N, C-alpha and C positions, 0 to 999 in steps of 0.2 A: 763765040761769046754766049754764055747762058743768059736766059731771060727770066726775070722775076716780075710778077704782077702783084701790085699792092692794091687792095680794096679796103678803103677806110674813110669814114666821113670826117675824121679828125685831121684837118689840114696840117697842123704842126707835126703830128706824129708821122704823117705820110711824107712830108718833106724831109724830116730828120732821117727816117729810115731809108728813103730814096738816096740821100747823100751818102750814107754809110755803104749801101750796096754798090753804088757807082764807084766809090773809092776802092772797093774790093773787087772790081772787075766785072760787075754785072750790067747787063742792059735792063733798064727799069721801065715798066709801064705802070701807070697809076690811074685809079678810078675812085671817085668819091661816093659811089653807090653801087649796090650789087648788080643792078641791071646792066650798067655800063661795063662793070668788071666781067660779067659773063660773056658779053659780046667780044671784049678784048681777048678773053681766054680762048674762045673758039677761033678767032682770027689768027692768034699768034702761038698757040700751044706752048705756053711757058713751062719751064722745068719746075718752077715754084710759084704757088699762089699763096700770098700772105693776106688773110682775110679777117677783118674785124668781126666779132660775134654779134654785137648789138648795133644794128644800123636800121634806120627807117626804110620802109619799102621792103626790099629783098634782104633778109638778114643772113648772118653767117651760116645758120643751119640750112637754109634754102640754097645758098651758094654751094655748100658741100654736096647736098643731095643731087643738084642739077649736074655739077661737074662729074660726079661719079656715074651718072646716067649716060655720060658721053665718053665712055672708055674707049670706044673705037676711034674717036677723034683726038682724045687726050690720053693715050696709053701710058705715058711716062710722067704725067703731071702729079706733083706732090702738093698737098694742101696743108698749110700751117695756119691754124686759127689763133688769133691774138685777142685777148680780152682782159678787162680789168676785173673780171669775176674769178675768184679763186675757189668757187664752190665745186666740189667734186662731181656733183650731178651735172653741172654745165659741161665740164670736161668730158664726162662719160657720154653725154648726149651728142657732143660735137664729134667724138670719135665714132660713135654709132652712125652718125649722119654721113661719115666718109672722110673726116679729117685724118691726116697722118700724124699730126702733132698738135699740141695745145700749149701755148706760151702765155703766161700771165704778164700783163702790163704793170709797170714799165718793163719792156722787154730788155733783158740783159744782152749786150753784144756777145758775151761769151756763150750764152745759151743759144742765141741765133747762129753763131758760128759753128757750134757743135751740130746743130740740126742740119745746116747746109752741108757740112762735111759728111754727115751720115747719109744724106739723100743724094748728093751730087758728087762727092769725092773731093771737094775743094771748097774753100771759103773765099779765096782771093786769087788774084793774078800775079802777086808779087810777094816776096818775103817781107817787104816794108809794110804792106797792108796787114799781113799776119801779125807783125810786131805791134801795129797800132791796136789790133784787137786785144792782144795780150795785155797791153797797158790799160785798156779800158776795163778789163775784167779783174785786174789785180789791185783794186783800190782799197779793199777791205781785208783786214787780217784774217787768217784762218784760225779757228778755235777748235780745240780738242778737249773733251772732258770725259773723265772716267766716272761711270755710274755703277759698274760692277766689275770686280777684279779677281774674285775667288774662283777656284776650280771645283768641279765635282758636285758640291752641294753647298747651299747657303749656310753660313756659320755665324749667326748673331751671338753676341755675348761680350763680356768685359775684356776679353783678350784679343778681340778683333776690331776694337773701336777705331783705331787710328787708320789702318789700311782698309778696313771695311769687310763685311761678310757677304755681300751680294755677289751672285754669279755674273758671268761675262756680259758687259754692255758698255759700249763706248760711243759717244756722240761726237760728230764732226760737223762744224758749220764752215762751209767753204764755197766761194764763188757762187753765192745765191742758193746753195743746196743745203738741206739738212740730211745727213747720212748717219744711220745708226748701225753699228757693228754688233751683231748678235742680240738675242732677246732673252738673256738670263734674267734673274730676279731684279737686276739693276734697272731693267727697263720700266719697272713700276714707278719708282721715284722720278725717272726721266719723264714719263708720261704726265705725272702730276705737275712737274715744273713747266712742261710745254703748254699744258692747258691753262695754267695761271698766266703764262707769258702772253699767249695769243688771244685768250678770252674769246671774243666773238669772231676773230679772224680765222680763216681756214688754215689748217696745217697740211702741208704737202711734204712728205719725206720718203726716203728710200731706206729700207731695212735690208742689210746684207747678212745672210745667214752663213756662217762658216761650215756648220754641220748640224745635224739634228739630234745629237746627244742632249739629254734632257736639260742639263745645266746651261744650254745655250738657247733653249726655246721656251722654258717653263714660265717665263715672266710675261709672255705675249698675251695670255688671257686677261691679264691685269693692266694692260696698256690702255690708259684712259682715252687717248686720241682715237682709238679704234671704235669707240662708242659714240662718236660725233659724226653725223651724216655729212657735215661740211668738209670733213677731212679726207685726204687721199693718202693711202699708204701703199707703196710699191715694195713688194718683198721679192728679193732676188736670191737665188742660191742654186745649187746643183741637186740633181735627183739623188735620192738615197739609194742604198744598196738593194732594197726590196720594194720600197714604196716611193711614190712621187712626193715632192715637197709639200704640195697642198694637202695630200692625204695625211701626212705625218703631223702637220700643224693642226689639222682638223681633229685628228684622232685624240689628242690630249684634251680636247674640249667636248668629247662625247659625254653623254649624260651620266655615265658611270663615274666620271672624273670631275665634271664641271657643270654648273647649272645652265650655262649659256653656250650654245653652239657657235662656231665661227660664222655660220650662215646667218645667225641672228645679230651679229655685230653690225650696227648701223653705218659705220664708216665705209668709205669706198676702198676696199682692199683688193689689190691686184697682185696675184702671185705669179711670178714668171721664173721658170726654170732656165738657167743659163745653159746654153749649148756650146758656146765658145768661151775661151779664156779672156778675150778682150771685150770690153763693154764700156758704155759711157753713162754718166749721170749728169745731165746738163752739160756744162763745159768741162767736167772732170773726166779724165780718162782713167779707166780702171783696168786692172789685170788680175786674174786669179791664178793660183798655183796649187796643185794638189799636194797635200802634206802627208807625211808618214804617221798615220793615226788610224786606228780601227775604223772601217767603213769609209764613206766618202767625206773627206774633210778638206777644205780649201783655205788657203791664206789669200789675203787681198792686198794689192798695192794701189793706192789712189794718188794720182798726180794732180796736185792742187797748186794754186798760185803761190802758196807759201812753202812749197817743196813736197816731196813724196812722203806719204805715211804708209808704213808697211805693218800689217796685222797678221802675225803668225802665231795664233793661239793653238794649243793642242797639237804639238809636233814632237816626235821622238827623233832626234838627230841620229844619223845612221852609224857613224863610226863607233861610238861607244856601244850602241845596240849590237852591232855585228861582233864586236869584241867580247861581249858578255853572253851572247847566245851560244847554244851548243852546235853551231855550224863550224865546219872546218876553217881554221884560221889560215886560209890560203892567200896567195898574192892576189888572185882574182877577186876574192871576197873583200879584201882590204881596198883594192882599187875601186870596186863597185861602190863601197860605202863612202869612200872619199869623193868620188864623182857625184854621188847624190847630194851630199852636203854642199859641195862646191856649186852645183847647179842652183840650189836654193839660195846660197849666198849671192850668186849673180842676180837672182830675182830681187833681192833686198839691197843690191849695191847702191851705196851713196844715199840711202834714204835719210831724210831729216829726222824722222821718228820711226823707231823699230819697237813694236810691241811684241814680246816674244815669251813663249812658254818657258818657265824656269821653276817647275813645281817642286823639284827635289834638289838636295845636294848630292854629291857623288856617292856618299855612303848610303843614303836613302834609295838612290837609283838602283843599287844592286838588289834591293828587295822588290823592285817594281819594273824589272826589265820586261819590255813588251807591252807595257800598259799604255803607251802612246804619248808619253811626256818626257821632257828633257830635264837635265840637271843644270844647276847654276853655272858650273865650271864650263860646260860645253856651250851654253847659251852666250856667255860673255865672249868666249873664243870665237864663236860664230859671228857675233856682232862686229868684232874687230876685223875678221876676215872680210865681212861685207862692207866695211868702211862706213858703217852707220854713224850718224852724228850723236844721237841720244838713244840709249837702250832703256826700255821700261820693262822690268821683270813682271811677268803676268801669270795668271792662272794659279794663284797662290794655293798651296795645299790646305785643305780644310782643317788639318791638325796643327798648322803653323800659327803661332801667336804673333802679335805685333813685334815683340822682342826678337823672335826668330827671323822674321822678314827683314828687320833692320840689320841683323847680322848678315843676312844674304847680301844686302846692299853694300855693307862695309867690305865683305869678302870680294864682291864683284869689282869694286873700285880698286882693291888691292891687286887683283888679277890684271886689270887694265894697266895699272902702273908698272907691274912686273914685266909686262909685254911692251912697254914703251908707247902705249896708245893714249890718245886724247879722248877716247870714248867717255861720254858722260853716262854713268850707270845710276839708275833710279828704280824704285819699285812703284808700280802703278797703285794708286790709292783712290778710294771713292772721294769725289769732290775736287780732285786735282784738275786744274784747267791749264792747258798749254796754249800760248799764243804764238803763231807763226806769221811774221810779217811777209807781205808779198815780195816775190823775187822776180827780177827781170827774166831769168832763165827758167822759170817754173814750168814752162811748157815742155821742157826736155829733161827735167829732173827725174 
């Protein structure tokens, strides 16, 4: 049985957390002050120490520094600091003092479960306990909102008012997390809205970058929360073909292009290049999939309590590409193309929301073969094969008017009917908000 040590001067918090841990199969030790906690840690070598930041006497920073000085006696102990402070500077200082994770009170059971799973490989001793955690984290609906839906370049004007002219940016509020997909020009109005909503409260969010083509990063220099020192922004993505993620994001803010460098942004910005396709954001499990698009481009699937959200912007599906290219139309080529599309469909299988590239129609695609984008007809067929519940056509061509995009929607729905599918086909538009109610089986969707 694994051991957890709680160090917290708040008796009610200590008792509630102890009860949850015991129910999930942990042996629990508790201390109401830092000095007692340090003694218990040295005597018992717990796998996890959950320590409050602000305590009289020996505070959380001191606890972290002392435990890290005892690596020979506590080689496997992980430290999780808990605090009511959402200030990015406190989080940074705790991590520098030796903490492995920083959780803001009130601590979400889902966040804690994810941390324990990451550090020890399990959160409970039974499936019933796991189920109780899922119920606790699934009380709030998941919200998805489109802030930028256009591809290639922003297109303001009277013909793009309804669907919008900003480039890619999608906001997700799920299981205590704020997740932003891409930083096109749509991230600017999102930043304004977040700053108005939170006012003096700290904002902590995760920004997932699909790839570093300019229409997916160009809005970040205008992201207002990045200029507030209270805020924490974690940026995740894969390394580019020639330069690292941090170098690329910084380069567009060099003095030749922008008056403020990324280094001068007061917000706490942490850029992390993903090395594995599986990752987590609090209680949310994420998975990446490399897409057929020039350079390094990834799609993301997020498993939330309201179901899975799959984001596949900028992808050229293989079968039509291979058929249009000047490559031999051999059985081997056909089989390869079919297998690649089927693999991606498996990645998106049964997703509640599928946000998918549909920049062209079939006729337009013939003029843009190899540009890295798909056509409406293929995107709808792909969504049907993947058994997605709702398809949102995305990355609208900058030359497409509102009227043309509406015709895309009508044609997409017609294709779905012809194939006998119940797929819901819509076009992503700025300001559209989707609510997903919690599901009992969200953990496996």
